[in-house]
mmCIF file as gemmi writes it, N, C-alpha and C atoms, coordinates in Angstrom:
data_model
loop_
_atom_site.group_PDB
_atom_site.id
_atom_site.type_symbol
_atom_site.label_atom_id
_atom_site.label_alt_id
_atom_site.label_comp_id
_atom_site.label_asym_id
_atom_site.label_entity_id
_atom_site.label_seq_id
_atom_site.pdbx_PDB_ins_code
_atom_site.Cartn_x
_atom_site.Cartn_y
_atom_site.Cartn_z
_atom_site.occupancy
_atom_site.B_iso_or_equiv
_atom_site.pdbx_formal_charge
_atom_site.auth_seq_id
_atom_site.auth_asym_id
_atom_site.pdbx_PDB_model_num
ATOM 1 N N . MET Axp A 1 ? 146.465 75.491 101.281 1 0 ? 1 A 1
ATOM 2 C CA . MET Axp A 1 ? 147.867 75.655 102.123 1 0 ? 1 A 1
ATOM 3 C C . MET Axp A 1 ? 148.629 76.719 101.498 1 0 ? 1 A 1
ATOM 4 N N . GLU Axp A 2 ? 149.409 77.349 101.687 1 0 ? 2 A 1
ATOM 5 C CA . GLU Axp A 2 ? 150.303 78.408 101.121 1 0 ? 2 A 1
ATOM 6 C C . GLU Axp A 2 ? 151.821 77.41 101.272 1 0 ? 2 A 1
ATOM 7 N N . THR Axp A 3 ? 152.056 77.559 99.986 1 0 ? 3 A 1
ATOM 8 C CA . THR Axp A 3 ? 153.63 77.659 99.772 1 0 ? 3 A 1
ATOM 9 C C . THR Axp A 3 ? 154.957 78.547 99.628 1 0 ? 3 A 1
ATOM 10 N N . SER Axp A 4 ? 155.8 78.525 100.902 1 0 ? 4 A 1
ATOM 11 C CA . SER Axp A 4 ? 156.546 79.68 100.458 1 0 ? 4 A 1
ATOM 12 C C . SER Axp A 4 ? 157.901 79.654 99.402 1 0 ? 4 A 1
ATOM 13 N N . THR Axp A 5 ? 157.911 80.54 98.483 1 0 ? 5 A 1
ATOM 14 C CA . THR Axp A 5 ? 159.049 80.087 97.715 1 0 ? 5 A 1
ATOM 15 C C . THR Axp A 5 ? 160.376 80.632 98.322 1 0 ? 5 A 1
ATOM 16 N N . PRO Axp A 6 ? 161.455 80.379 98.222 1 0 ? 6 A 1
ATOM 17 C CA . PRO Axp A 6 ? 162.532 80.857 98.772 1 0 ? 6 A 1
ATOM 18 C C . PRO Axp A 6 ? 163.066 82.149 98.122 1 0 ? 6 A 1
ATOM 19 N N . PRO Axp A 7 ? 163.5 82.702 98.725 1 0 ? 7 A 1
ATOM 20 C CA . PRO Axp A 7 ? 164.021 84.036 98.115 1 0 ? 7 A 1
ATOM 21 C C . PRO Axp A 7 ? 164.689 84.011 96.963 1 0 ? 7 A 1
ATOM 22 N N . ALA Axp A 8 ? 164.723 84.485 96.301 1 0 ? 8 A 1
ATOM 23 C CA . ALA Axp A 8 ? 165.53 84.575 94.908 1 0 ? 8 A 1
ATOM 24 C C . ALA Axp A 8 ? 167.119 85.103 95.235 1 0 ? 8 A 1
ATOM 25 N N . PRO Axp A 9 ? 168.08 84.246 95.252 1 0 ? 9 A 1
ATOM 26 C CA . PRO Axp A 9 ? 169.346 84.732 95.604 1 0 ? 9 A 1
ATOM 27 C C . PRO Axp A 9 ? 169.91 85.978 94.739 1 0 ? 9 A 1
ATOM 28 N N . THR Axp A 10 ? 170.005 87.195 95.632 1 0 ? 10 A 1
ATOM 29 C CA . THR Axp A 10 ? 170.795 88.414 95.28 1 0 ? 10 A 1
ATOM 30 C C . THR Axp A 10 ? 172.105 88.261 94.376 1 0 ? 10 A 1
ATOM 31 N N . LYS Axp A 11 ? 172.368 89.19 93.441 1 0 ? 11 A 1
ATOM 32 C CA . LYS Axp A 11 ? 173.453 89.037 92.857 1 0 ? 11 A 1
ATOM 33 C C . LYS Axp A 11 ? 174.588 89.676 93.258 1 0 ? 11 A 1
ATOM 34 N N . LYS Axp A 12 ? 175.435 89.44 93.481 1 0 ? 12 A 1
ATOM 35 C CA . LYS Axp A 12 ? 176.528 90.364 94.143 1 0 ? 12 A 1
ATOM 36 C C . LYS Axp A 12 ? 177.315 91.126 93.384 1 0 ? 12 A 1
ATOM 37 N N . ARG Axp A 13 ? 177.773 92.099 93.222 1 0 ? 13 A 1
ATOM 38 C CA . ARG Axp A 13 ? 178.73 92.939 92.687 1 0 ? 13 A 1
ATOM 39 C C . ARG Axp A 13 ? 180.041 92.708 93.009 1 0 ? 13 A 1
ATOM 40 N N . THR Axp A 14 ? 180.991 92.443 91.443 1 0 ? 14 A 1
ATOM 41 C CA . THR Axp A 14 ? 182.266 92.156 91.499 1 0 ? 14 A 1
ATOM 42 C C . THR Axp A 14 ? 183.166 93.32 92.062 1 0 ? 14 A 1
ATOM 43 N N . PRO Axp A 15 ? 183.932 92.94 93.359 1 0 ? 15 A 1
ATOM 44 C CA . PRO Axp A 15 ? 184.651 94.121 93.82 1 0 ? 15 A 1
ATOM 45 C C . PRO Axp A 15 ? 185.689 94.846 92.238 1 0 ? 15 A 1
ATOM 46 N N . ALA Axp A 16 ? 186.183 96.123 92.846 1 0 ? 16 A 1
ATOM 47 C CA . ALA Axp A 16 ? 187.058 96.708 91.487 1 0 ? 16 A 1
ATOM 48 C C . ALA Axp A 16 ? 188.111 95.812 91.789 1 0 ? 16 A 1
ATOM 49 N N . TRP Axp A 17 ? 188.766 95.392 93.094 1 0 ? 17 A 1
ATOM 50 C CA . TRP Axp A 17 ? 190.241 94.959 92.675 1 0 ? 17 A 1
ATOM 51 C C . TRP Axp A 17 ? 189.933 93.882 91.906 1 0 ? 17 A 1
ATOM 52 N N . VAL Axp A 18 ? 189.09 93.083 91.67 1 0 ? 18 A 1
ATOM 53 C CA . VAL Axp A 18 ? 189.11 92.009 91.171 1 0 ? 18 A 1
ATOM 54 C C . VAL Axp A 18 ? 189.215 92.3 89.786 1 0 ? 18 A 1
ATOM 55 N N . TRP Axp A 19 ? 188.829 93.237 88.996 1 0 ? 19 A 1
ATOM 56 C CA . TRP Axp A 19 ? 189.044 93.674 87.736 1 0 ? 19 A 1
ATOM 57 C C . TRP Axp A 19 ? 190.279 94.316 87.24 1 0 ? 19 A 1
ATOM 58 N N . VAL Axp A 20 ? 191.172 94.928 88.503 1 0 ? 20 A 1
ATOM 59 C CA . VAL Axp A 20 ? 192.15 95.156 88.766 1 0 ? 20 A 1
ATOM 60 C C . VAL Axp A 20 ? 193.214 94.045 88.419 1 0 ? 20 A 1
ATOM 61 N N . LEU Axp A 21 ? 192.992 93.04 89.292 1 0 ? 21 A 1
ATOM 62 C CA . LEU Axp A 21 ? 193.989 91.944 89.122 1 0 ? 21 A 1
ATOM 63 C C . LEU Axp A 21 ? 193.57 91.038 87.781 1 0 ? 21 A 1
ATOM 64 N N . LEU Axp A 22 ? 193.156 91.442 87.232 1 0 ? 22 A 1
ATOM 65 C CA . LEU Axp A 22 ? 192.527 90.322 85.804 1 0 ? 22 A 1
ATOM 66 C C . LEU Axp A 22 ? 193.071 91.571 85.059 1 0 ? 22 A 1
ATOM 67 N N . ALA Axp A 23 ? 193.353 92.844 85.163 1 0 ? 23 A 1
ATOM 68 C CA . ALA Axp A 23 ? 193.777 93.726 83.905 1 0 ? 23 A 1
ATOM 69 C C . ALA Axp A 23 ? 195.461 93.746 84.114 1 0 ? 23 A 1
ATOM 70 N N . ALA Axp A 24 ? 195.74 93.433 85.311 1 0 ? 24 A 1
ATOM 71 C CA . ALA Axp A 24 ? 197.171 93.646 85.375 1 0 ? 24 A 1
ATOM 72 C C . ALA Axp A 24 ? 198.141 92.943 84.598 1 0 ? 24 A 1
ATOM 73 N N . PRO Axp A 25 ? 197.987 91.689 84.116 1 0 ? 25 A 1
ATOM 74 C CA . PRO Axp A 25 ? 198.761 91.108 82.932 1 0 ? 25 A 1
ATOM 75 C C . PRO Axp A 25 ? 198.709 91.896 81.918 1 0 ? 25 A 1
ATOM 76 N N . TYR Axp A 26 ? 197.385 92.062 81.663 1 0 ? 26 A 1
ATOM 77 C CA . TYR Axp A 26 ? 197.209 92.633 80.105 1 0 ? 26 A 1
ATOM 78 C C . TYR Axp A 26 ? 198.111 93.703 80.05 1 0 ? 26 A 1
ATOM 79 N N . ALA Axp A 27 ? 197.82 94.866 80.875 1 0 ? 27 A 1
ATOM 80 C CA . ALA Axp A 27 ? 198.579 95.713 81.145 1 0 ? 27 A 1
ATOM 81 C C . ALA Axp A 27 ? 199.91 95.965 80.761 1 0 ? 27 A 1
ATOM 82 N N . GLY Axp A 28 ? 200.474 94.792 81.754 1 0 ? 28 A 1
ATOM 83 C CA . GLY Axp A 28 ? 202.116 94.295 81.944 1 0 ? 28 A 1
ATOM 84 C C . GLY Axp A 28 ? 202.734 94.026 80.855 1 0 ? 28 A 1
ATOM 85 N N . LEU Axp A 29 ? 201.865 93.228 79.876 1 0 ? 29 A 1
ATOM 86 C CA . LEU Axp A 29 ? 202.712 92.938 78.772 1 0 ? 29 A 1
ATOM 87 C C . LEU Axp A 29 ? 201.825 93.596 77.261 1 0 ? 29 A 1
ATOM 88 N N . CYS Axp A 30 ? 200.841 94.221 77.107 1 0 ? 30 A 1
ATOM 89 C CA . CYS Axp A 30 ? 200.443 94.858 76.236 1 0 ? 30 A 1
ATOM 90 C C . CYS Axp A 30 ? 201.382 95.925 75.452 1 0 ? 30 A 1
ATOM 91 N N . PHE Axp A 31 ? 202.149 96.751 76.284 1 0 ? 31 A 1
ATOM 92 C CA . PHE Axp A 31 ? 203.353 97.257 75.237 1 0 ? 31 A 1
ATOM 93 C C . PHE Axp A 31 ? 204.628 96.524 75.267 1 0 ? 31 A 1
ATOM 94 N N . PRO Axp A 32 ? 205.089 96.026 74.399 1 0 ? 32 A 1
ATOM 95 C CA . PRO Axp A 32 ? 206.591 95.475 74.758 1 0 ? 32 A 1
ATOM 96 C C . PRO Axp A 32 ? 207.408 96.388 74.118 1 0 ? 32 A 1
ATOM 97 N N . GLN Axp A 33 ? 207.138 97.383 73.366 1 0 ? 33 A 1
ATOM 98 C CA . GLN Axp A 33 ? 208.195 98.662 73.765 1 0 ? 33 A 1
ATOM 99 C C . GLN Axp A 33 ? 208.526 98.886 74.794 1 0 ? 33 A 1
ATOM 100 N N . LEU Axp A 34 ? 208.109 98.439 76.087 1 0 ? 34 A 1
ATOM 101 C CA . LEU Axp A 34 ? 208.439 99.293 77.318 1 0 ? 34 A 1
ATOM 102 C C . LEU Axp A 34 ? 209.493 98.053 77.913 1 0 ? 34 A 1
ATOM 103 N N . TYR Axp A 35 ? 209.325 96.872 77.302 1 0 ? 35 A 1
ATOM 104 C CA . TYR Axp A 35 ? 210.051 95.983 78.08 1 0 ? 35 A 1
ATOM 105 C C . TYR Axp A 35 ? 211.232 95.275 77.061 1 0 ? 35 A 1
ATOM 106 N N . ALA Axp A 36 ? 211.299 95.822 75.724 1 0 ? 36 A 1
ATOM 107 C CA . ALA Axp A 36 ? 211.98 95.249 74.81 1 0 ? 36 A 1
ATOM 108 C C . ALA Axp A 36 ? 213.402 95.725 75.002 1 0 ? 36 A 1
ATOM 109 N N . ARG Axp A 37 ? 214.179 95.208 75.745 1 0 ? 37 A 1
ATOM 110 C CA . ARG Axp A 37 ? 215.525 95.489 75.909 1 0 ? 37 A 1
ATOM 111 C C . ARG Axp A 37 ? 216.412 94.403 76.395 1 0 ? 37 A 1
ATOM 112 N N . ALA Axp A 38 ? 217.503 94.538 76.617 1 0 ? 38 A 1
ATOM 113 C CA . ALA Axp A 38 ? 218.22 93.455 76.946 1 0 ? 38 A 1
ATOM 114 C C . ALA Axp A 38 ? 218.747 93.359 78.275 1 0 ? 38 A 1
ATOM 115 N N . THR Axp A 39 ? 218.809 94.542 79.017 1 0 ? 39 A 1
ATOM 116 C CA . THR Axp A 39 ? 219.127 94.893 80.077 1 0 ? 39 A 1
ATOM 117 C C . THR Axp A 39 ? 218.324 95.109 81.155 1 0 ? 39 A 1
ATOM 118 N N . PRO Axp A 40 ? 218.297 95.001 82.597 1 0 ? 40 A 1
ATOM 119 C CA . PRO Axp A 40 ? 219.112 94.006 83.262 1 0 ? 40 A 1
ATOM 120 C C . PRO Axp A 40 ? 218.979 92.238 82.791 1 0 ? 40 A 1
ATOM 121 N N . VAL Axp A 41 ? 219.835 91.821 83.159 1 0 ? 41 A 1
ATOM 122 C CA . VAL Axp A 41 ? 219.96 90.372 82.94 1 0 ? 41 A 1
ATOM 123 C C . VAL Axp A 41 ? 219.955 89.62 84.157 1 0 ? 41 A 1
ATOM 124 N N . LEU Axp A 42 ? 218.836 88.752 84.253 1 0 ? 42 A 1
ATOM 125 C CA . LEU Axp A 42 ? 218.75 87.881 85.016 1 0 ? 42 A 1
ATOM 126 C C . LEU Axp A 42 ? 219.217 86.541 84.943 1 0 ? 42 A 1
ATOM 127 N N . PHE Axp A 43 ? 219.974 85.906 85.639 1 0 ? 43 A 1
ATOM 128 C CA . PHE Axp A 43 ? 220.515 84.405 85.433 1 0 ? 43 A 1
ATOM 129 C C . PHE Axp A 43 ? 220.878 84.058 84.122 1 0 ? 43 A 1
ATOM 130 N N . GLY Axp A 44 ? 221.422 84.911 83.321 1 0 ? 44 A 1
ATOM 131 C CA . GLY Axp A 44 ? 222.013 84.94 81.773 1 0 ? 44 A 1
ATOM 132 C C . GLY Axp A 44 ? 220.657 85.292 81.073 1 0 ? 44 A 1
ATOM 133 N N . PHE Axp A 45 ? 219.762 85.485 81.298 1 0 ? 45 A 1
ATOM 134 C CA . PHE Axp A 45 ? 218.431 85.802 80.702 1 0 ? 45 A 1
ATOM 135 C C . PHE Axp A 45 ? 218.135 87.432 80.486 1 0 ? 45 A 1
ATOM 136 N N . PRO Axp A 46 ? 217.97 87.842 79.261 1 0 ? 46 A 1
ATOM 137 C CA . PRO Axp A 46 ? 217.892 89.192 79.116 1 0 ? 46 A 1
ATOM 138 C C . PRO Axp A 46 ? 216.608 89.569 79.589 1 0 ? 46 A 1
ATOM 139 N N . PHE Axp A 47 ? 216.328 90.819 79.964 1 0 ? 47 A 1
ATOM 140 C CA . PHE Axp A 47 ? 215.037 91.375 80.404 1 0 ? 47 A 1
ATOM 141 C C . PHE Axp A 47 ? 214.184 91.22 79.437 1 0 ? 47 A 1
ATOM 142 N N . PHE Axp A 48 ? 214.042 91.016 78.607 1 0 ? 48 A 1
ATOM 143 C CA . PHE Axp A 48 ? 212.685 90.884 77.445 1 0 ? 48 A 1
ATOM 144 C C . PHE Axp A 48 ? 212.256 89.203 77.797 1 0 ? 48 A 1
ATOM 145 N N . TYR Axp A 49 ? 213.049 88.205 77.888 1 0 ? 49 A 1
ATOM 146 C CA . TYR Axp A 49 ? 212.5 87.134 78.347 1 0 ? 49 A 1
ATOM 147 C C . TYR Axp A 49 ? 211.988 86.695 79.734 1 0 ? 49 A 1
ATOM 148 N N . TRP Axp A 50 ? 212.852 87.474 81.023 1 0 ? 50 A 1
ATOM 149 C CA . TRP Axp A 50 ? 212.563 86.854 82.293 1 0 ? 50 A 1
ATOM 150 C C . TRP Axp A 50 ? 211.444 88.082 82.753 1 0 ? 50 A 1
ATOM 151 N N . TYR Axp A 51 ? 211.388 88.856 82.144 1 0 ? 51 A 1
ATOM 152 C CA . TYR Axp A 51 ? 209.76 89.846 82.361 1 0 ? 51 A 1
ATOM 153 C C . TYR Axp A 51 ? 208.565 89.305 81.806 1 0 ? 51 A 1
ATOM 154 N N . GLN Axp A 52 ? 208.899 88.738 80.737 1 0 ? 52 A 1
ATOM 155 C CA . GLN Axp A 52 ? 207.515 87.679 80.139 1 0 ? 52 A 1
ATOM 156 C C . GLN Axp A 52 ? 207.332 86.666 80.793 1 0 ? 52 A 1
ATOM 157 N N . PHE Axp A 53 ? 208.59 86.122 81.604 1 0 ? 53 A 1
ATOM 158 C CA . PHE Axp A 53 ? 208.239 84.575 82.183 1 0 ? 53 A 1
ATOM 159 C C . PHE Axp A 53 ? 207.715 84.962 83.545 1 0 ? 53 A 1
ATOM 160 N N . ALA Axp A 54 ? 208.177 85.886 84.325 1 0 ? 54 A 1
ATOM 161 C CA . ALA Axp A 54 ? 207.816 86.439 85.908 1 0 ? 54 A 1
ATOM 162 C C . ALA Axp A 54 ? 206.402 86.749 85.618 1 0 ? 54 A 1
ATOM 163 N N . TRP Axp A 55 ? 205.826 87.434 84.437 1 0 ? 55 A 1
ATOM 164 C CA . TRP Axp A 55 ? 204.712 87.324 84.281 1 0 ? 55 A 1
ATOM 165 C C . TRP Axp A 55 ? 203.417 86.268 84.298 1 0 ? 55 A 1
ATOM 166 N N . VAL Axp A 56 ? 204.184 85.152 83.753 1 0 ? 56 A 1
ATOM 167 C CA . VAL Axp A 56 ? 203.263 84.066 83.804 1 0 ? 56 A 1
ATOM 168 C C . VAL Axp A 56 ? 203.176 83.131 85 1 0 ? 56 A 1
ATOM 169 N N . ILE Axp A 57 ? 203.885 83.494 85.726 1 0 ? 57 A 1
ATOM 170 C CA . ILE Axp A 57 ? 203.932 83.08 87.279 1 0 ? 57 A 1
ATOM 171 C C . ILE Axp A 57 ? 203.239 83.864 88.17 1 0 ? 57 A 1
ATOM 172 N N . LEU Axp A 58 ? 203.023 85.271 87.99 1 0 ? 58 A 1
ATOM 173 C CA . LEU Axp A 58 ? 202.639 86.511 88.556 1 0 ? 58 A 1
ATOM 174 C C . LEU Axp A 58 ? 200.823 86.076 88.186 1 0 ? 58 A 1
ATOM 175 N N . THR Axp A 59 ? 200.704 85.986 86.691 1 0 ? 59 A 1
ATOM 176 C CA . THR Axp A 59 ? 199.39 85.799 86.373 1 0 ? 59 A 1
ATOM 177 C C . THR Axp A 59 ? 198.721 84.845 87.052 1 0 ? 59 A 1
ATOM 178 N N . SER Axp A 60 ? 199.401 83.444 87.141 1 0 ? 60 A 1
ATOM 179 C CA . SER Axp A 60 ? 198.948 82.724 87.897 1 0 ? 60 A 1
ATOM 180 C C . SER Axp A 60 ? 198.448 82.634 89.188 1 0 ? 60 A 1
ATOM 181 N N . ILE Axp A 61 ? 199.303 83.724 89.866 1 0 ? 61 A 1
ATOM 182 C CA . ILE Axp A 61 ? 198.823 84.058 91.434 1 0 ? 61 A 1
ATOM 183 C C . ILE Axp A 61 ? 197.623 84.716 91.565 1 0 ? 61 A 1
ATOM 184 N N . LEU Axp A 62 ? 197.425 85.661 90.466 1 0 ? 62 A 1
ATOM 185 C CA . LEU Axp A 62 ? 196.719 86.591 90.265 1 0 ? 62 A 1
ATOM 186 C C . LEU Axp A 62 ? 195.388 86.076 90.166 1 0 ? 62 A 1
ATOM 187 N N . LEU Axp A 63 ? 195.212 85.014 89.135 1 0 ? 63 A 1
ATOM 188 C CA . LEU Axp A 63 ? 194.285 84.308 88.895 1 0 ? 63 A 1
ATOM 189 C C . LEU Axp A 63 ? 193.715 83.101 90.048 1 0 ? 63 A 1
ATOM 190 N N . TYR Axp A 64 ? 194.641 82.823 90.742 1 0 ? 64 A 1
ATOM 191 C CA . TYR Axp A 64 ? 194.186 82.249 91.987 1 0 ? 64 A 1
ATOM 192 C C . TYR Axp A 64 ? 193.341 83.099 92.999 1 0 ? 64 A 1
ATOM 193 N N . LEU Axp A 65 ? 194.163 84.227 93.065 1 0 ? 65 A 1
ATOM 194 C CA . LEU Axp A 65 ? 193.435 85.037 94.273 1 0 ? 65 A 1
ATOM 195 C C . LEU Axp A 65 ? 191.703 85.26 93.954 1 0 ? 65 A 1
ATOM 196 N N . VAL Axp A 66 ? 191.708 85.6 92.196 1 0 ? 66 A 1
ATOM 197 C CA . VAL Axp A 66 ? 190.502 86.023 91.86 1 0 ? 66 A 1
ATOM 198 C C . VAL Axp A 66 ? 189.566 84.755 91.8 1 0 ? 66 A 1
ATOM 199 N N . TYR Axp A 67 ? 190.019 83.419 91.998 1 0 ? 67 A 1
ATOM 200 C CA . TYR Axp A 67 ? 189.282 82.286 91.71 1 0 ? 67 A 1
ATOM 201 C C . TYR Axp A 67 ? 188.963 82.432 93.287 1 0 ? 67 A 1
ATOM 202 N N . ARG Axp A 68 ? 189.868 82.225 94.408 1 0 ? 68 A 1
ATOM 203 C CA . ARG Axp A 68 ? 189.149 82.405 95.425 1 0 ? 68 A 1
ATOM 204 C C . ARG Axp A 68 ? 188.193 83.451 96.106 1 0 ? 68 A 1
ATOM 205 N N . ALA Axp A 69 ? 188.561 84.648 95.284 1 0 ? 69 A 1
ATOM 206 C CA . ALA Axp A 69 ? 187.375 85.652 96.038 1 0 ? 69 A 1
ATOM 207 C C . ALA Axp A 69 ? 186.145 84.881 95.209 1 0 ? 69 A 1
ATOM 208 N N . PHE Axp A 70 ? 186.096 84.362 94.152 1 0 ? 70 A 1
ATOM 209 C CA . PHE Axp A 70 ? 184.668 84.063 93.94 1 0 ? 70 A 1
ATOM 210 C C . PHE Axp A 70 ? 184.047 82.929 94.295 1 0 ? 70 A 1
ATOM 211 N N . LYS Axp A 71 ? 185.188 81.877 94.745 1 0 ? 71 A 1
ATOM 212 C CA . LYS Axp A 71 ? 184.619 80.683 95.685 1 0 ? 71 A 1
ATOM 213 C C . LYS Axp A 71 ? 183.852 81.073 96.991 1 0 ? 71 A 1
ATOM 214 N N . THR Axp A 72 ? 184.4 82.104 97.59 1 0 ? 72 A 1
ATOM 215 C CA . THR Axp A 72 ? 183.97 81.978 98.866 1 0 ? 72 A 1
ATOM 216 C C . THR Axp A 72 ? 182.344 82.387 98.586 1 0 ? 72 A 1
ATOM 217 N N . ARG Axp A 73 ? 181.916 83.546 97.771 1 0 ? 73 A 1
ATOM 218 C CA . ARG Axp A 73 ? 180.951 83.731 97.41 1 0 ? 73 A 1
ATOM 219 C C . ARG Axp A 73 ? 179.787 82.975 97.782 1 0 ? 73 A 1
């Protein structure tokens, strides 16, 4: 009797947009000299602080999108 082995799963290539989403927070926060200023002020917070906090929220969203992209594979 012959037994057939299941075909080996093919490794899918990671789309380029996933790497862009993962690199965006790094690029946005890598150069503090670009955002180290006080204006514009948002709710009394200088730009330096709210810009970094906005990246915390944005990074969470981006990581969720990357997670969903890999989970559907």
